[in-house]
N, C-alpha and C positions, 0 to 999 in steps of 0.2 A: 815039579820040573816045568819048565815055560811050555805054553803050547807054539806050535809051530807058524810060521808067517803066514803058510796058505791056509790054517784052520782060523787065523782072526782075519783074513782076508775074505773066506767063507762068511764066518760070522757076520760082519759089515755089509754085504752085498744087498743084502735085506733092506737095509734102512736106505742104503744109496737108491733102491729102486723107488721106494715111497719118495725120496727127496723128488728124485727126477718123475716121479708121477705128478707130483703138489705142481711142479713148476711147469709141466705139461698142461697141466688142468687151468693154471691160472694162463697160461700163453693162450689158451684155445677159450676161456672166458673172458680175454683180453681182444681178441677177434672177433668172436661169434656175439658177444652180447650187442656191441654199439649195431651189428648186422638186427639183430633181435630187437632191440630197445630203440635204436636207432642213436643218432648224434646229440649231446647236449647242445641244448639251446637256452639263453638266458633271458628269460621271461620277469613281464610286470604284471604285479598282482591290482586288478580291479580293487576298487575300496570305495565307501563312502566318506566324504569331508565337507567341510564349509568350501562354498566356491562363489567369488565376486566376479562379474564379469563388469569390464570398464571400457572406455574410450578415452584414450589422454589424447590432449591437443593443447597447442599455445595459443594465448590470445593476447587481448588487450583490455584495458580497464577502461570503460565510457561511463557518462552519466547519461540517464536517459534524456535527457536535454539541455542546452545550454542557451545564456541570455546573454545578448550582446548589448551594451551599454552605449549609449551614445548620447549627446547631446539637442536638444532641440533650439537653441541659441548660440550665436557665434558671442564669445568671448575669450578673454586671458584666463587660463589656469592658474588659480590661485594658491589651492592646495589639493596635495593627493592625501587622502588619510589613510589609504590599503596599501598593504602589499603583497605581491604574487604567493599562492599559499597561503594566507593568511583566514579564517574564518568569519564571516559576517551574520550578522542577525537581520531580518526585514528592516528597513527604513534607516540602518546606520548610516552614516556619511562615509560616500567614495569619494567626491571630487566635490571642489567648490570652486565657483568661476567667483570672476572679479564681479560684484553685483551693484558697486555704486550706481551704475546708472541708473539701474532698475530699481533700486533705493530711491532715488529723487523721482523717477517716473509715479511709484505708487505715491508717494507726497504730492505730488502734482495733480495727480486724479483725485485724491481724495481731498484737496482744495476746490479743487473744481465739484465735486461732488456736494460739498458741504454747502458751497456758492448758491447751486443751483437747488438744494432743500431749504435753504434760507429764503429764497424767491418765493417757492411755492409757498411754503409757510406764511409769508409774508400777504399773497394773494389769500390766502384762508382768515387770517386772523386783522389783516387791516383794508386792503383794497375792497372786499367782498362789502362789508360796513359800509366805508365810503361811498361806494356806486350806490350803496342803497340809499342810505342819505341823499344824494345826487337826484337821484331819480325823484323821492320823495319832495325836494323842492322844487324839481322840472315840473313833477306834476301841479304843486300848487300854483306855479306860476304860470302855468297853461291855463289852469282853471280861471285866476284873475286875469288873462288876456283875453280868455271868451265870454266874460262877463262885461269888460269893457268894451269888446269889441260889438256885442249886442245890444250894450245900451248905445254906444255912438251909431249904430244903423238905427235904431230907433228914431234919435233924436235927429238925425241927418234926414229922415223922410219926414219930419215936421218940420223941417227946413231951420233947426237952432244949429248943427253942423254943416262942415262945407266937406263937397268930396273929397278935398287934401286929408282932412281929418280922419274922414272913416278910411282911407287908403293906408293913413298912420298906424289907423285900429290892427288892420287887416294884416300888414307886415309884422305887428308885434305880436300878433297870435299866429302867423306862419313860424317866426321866429322860436316862440313858445313851444309849439308844435315839434318844429325839428329838435329841440335841447330835452323835450321828453323822449322822444325816440332814442336819441340818443343816450340818453342815462338808462334807457331799459337796456338797449343792446351791451352795453357795459356791464350790466347787472346780470344779463345772461352768460356774456363772454368770463365772466369774473366765477361762476358758479361750476360745480364739477364738471360739467359736458360742454361748457362753454371753449370757445377757440384759445384764449389766453390761459386759462388754466388747464388745457390738453398741451399748449406748445411748453408751457411750465414742467407738467409731469413727464413729457418727451424729454426735456434738457433732464431731468433728474435720473430718467432712465440711460440715457445716454452715458451720463457722470458714471453711474453704477457700473454699466457693462465696460468704460474704460479703465473705471478702476479694477476691475476684477481681473481685465485684461492684461496690467501692469503688474497685479499681484502675481498671476500664473506665469508672467516671463520672468518676475523677480525668483520666483520657487524653481525655475527651469536653472537658476543658476548654482542650484544646489542638486548634486546627482546621488541619491541614495539607493541604497540596493532594495529593490523589488521583493525581494525574497530571501529566505536563508538561505546560506551556501557558503562556496570558497571561492577565493579569488585566483580565476586561471592564468588570465594574463592582465597584464598594465601598459597599454600602450602609451600613455600621456606622463607629462611631469612640470611640476610647477613652473609657469612661464609660457609653456606652447600655446598657443591658439586653439579652441575647440571649434569644430565646423559643424552646423548641422548634417546627420546622419553619419557621419564619422567615427567608428567604432572607437572607443577610448579604453574600454575593459570589457572584458568577457570571465562572467560568473559561473559556477557550475553550481546547480540548487541542491539545496540538502535533499537527501532521499535515499531510497534504493540505487545502490550502485549497480551498473550492469558489467559484464565481463563480455566481450565479442569475439569471436572463434571462429574459424575456419575449419570443417569438418570434413574429412575424404569422404565423397559422395557414397562408396561402399559400406559405408557404416549408418548410411542413413535408415537403413530399416530397423536399426537398434535403439534409434533414438526415440521420446517421446517426451511430451509438455509435462513439467512436474518431477522427474528424473532428479535425485540427487548427484550432487558432484562436491568435490573436495578440491581447493585450490591453494597456491602460494604463488605471492610475487618473485620474480628470479632473484633480487634483493634480497628478500626473507624468506628462504627456503624452507627453513625450520619452523615457521610460523603458517601455520592451514589454515583456513576459515572454508565455513560451508557457502554452497550457492545452490542454485536450481533451474534447472532448464524452462525457459518462458515464452521462448519464439524457435520457432524451426521455419526456416524462409520456404516458401512454396518453390522458388526456383534454383538450378545449378548453375553456378559460375561454369561457362562452357570452358572459358579459358584454363581456368584452374583446377576445373572438375571438384568442386568442394561446393558447401552448401553454408550458407552463414547459419549461426546459432548465437544465440543470445542467451546467457544465465543471470538472475538476479540475483542479487548477495544482501540479504536481508538486515546482517549486521556487518557492514564492512569494518576491516580495523582499520587503527586510526593512522595506520604506516600508509594504505593505499592512498595513490596519487594517479591523476588523470594519464592514460598513455601508458602505464605500468605495464611493461607483458611478465604476464603470468600462467603457470601452467596449472592445467586445469584436467583431473581424473574424473569422468562422468560415470556414475554407476549403473549400467543399463542391466543389469540383472542380478539376483543374489539367491542363492540355495543354501539354506541353513545343512541340509544332510542331501548331497547329490552325488550320483555314481561318477566318480571322476576316474579317467587316464591319463597318461603322457601324451603331447600329441602325436609323437612320431608313433605311437601304436596302430594310429587309425590310418588305414591304406583311404587313396582316393577323399580325402575328406573333403573338398571342395564340390566333388562331383554330389549328385542326387541320390548313387547309394554307397557311400561310404562302409567299409567294411574292416574285419578286422581277422588275425590269425589267432584262435584261442587253443590252448592246450586241452582236450578232452578224452580221457583215456586211453594217455601216451600219445593220441594223433593229435596232428593238426587237423584243424576244422576251419575253413572261412565262415565268416558269420558276419552276416549285414547287422547294421546298428542306425540307430537313430541319434544324431548329435543334436544336443541343446545349448546353451552357455559354454562360453569359453574364456580361460583366464590365466593369465601367468603361464604358459605352455601344456595349461590342462584342458581337459576337453570334457563336457558331461554328457554321460551317455544314457538315453532317455528308456532305452530297449534294444534287447539284441543278446545280452551278458547281464551277469547278475554279480552283485558283490564276492570276490574271494576267486573269481576265476582267472586263470593265468593267459597272459597274453605276449606274443612275440614283439618285440620293436621290430619296425620295419629296417635298423640298421644291423640287423642279424642276418648272417647266410640267406639268400633264398632258398626256401624249399617250399615244394609244394604242398596242395590242401591234402592231406590221409596219409603224410610220412608219419612215422613214428618216432619220437623225439623222445629225449629224456630234459626234463624242466629245472632249471638249475635259477634260483633267486638271483636277482640282478640287483 
């Protein structure tokens, strides 16, 4: 026989009581646990990893020096042998001036030198022997005149010769003596230390100097590359007139290329000579090349608040050109196994006492930390916490230190 409805209700009442108790306990837990254990907070775990700190800047490509080429003489430009951007070797022809005038000047100077050398050679080979022979003849004539005078003088004393004959003998002796002195002077003049010889030698030296000058001016008509490098600017064309001192071409010497950048002065403390860098030209962003810091200006630009930094490029890529804009990433620090956290975890990071909120034993604790390198939104923690600790980002709701919280991985 079926049970009465009242009896069935009595039997189901304990179940309802149990279910109600469970719901009540759940409600109490929901209300009390947050009070006992604290609210949930998203936390970030400090972890060890690789960290590279860098300073990023934009700059220009520069060569350590530039060579400005100009003509030393005036002349019409006959040929320009190179174009802008062309690579040249030392000694390569760059510009040729019309040299017909200088060719003629060299030929004339060479002829004058040959004439002077011939005269000096004749003096050595002909004039000197003839002068010596004339001296010997003059000496013989003088000796003969001397004997005639003495004999005439003796006979005149005895009355055999008249005074007129004696005077004639004296005149002949004087003439012979004069001719002897003249021949002796001529011999001396034709010797290496003599005046005629010196004049002839000076004429040879002057002719040689004139030839050297003409040859130098002829060489100036050929403007060659003084060093290997690249042609930056070409400021002259065939038919133009070159003037002394006027720049005709600019050359960038081959060698190490430099990158010139302006770095914000706030990063000055991060920079050191020898730091490595990676650079890329804006026109070839996917082709990076190595560079190295080799100069840091001792002065700060007061207008821009920046410091000039130069980086050498040991192996510049072929596409690199003067004045190209380049992006540079200077590595100022590297840690292979650093304790790092996201930057928004650290409070007062720019102050002398940065700190973090760390969850320890279910409570928030303020912990001062020592910061190190920074990179890509992460900071190196040198001391204060250890790997694995849970930190509360600054973006979470503000809770005072000592608060109980329930950490939830972010």
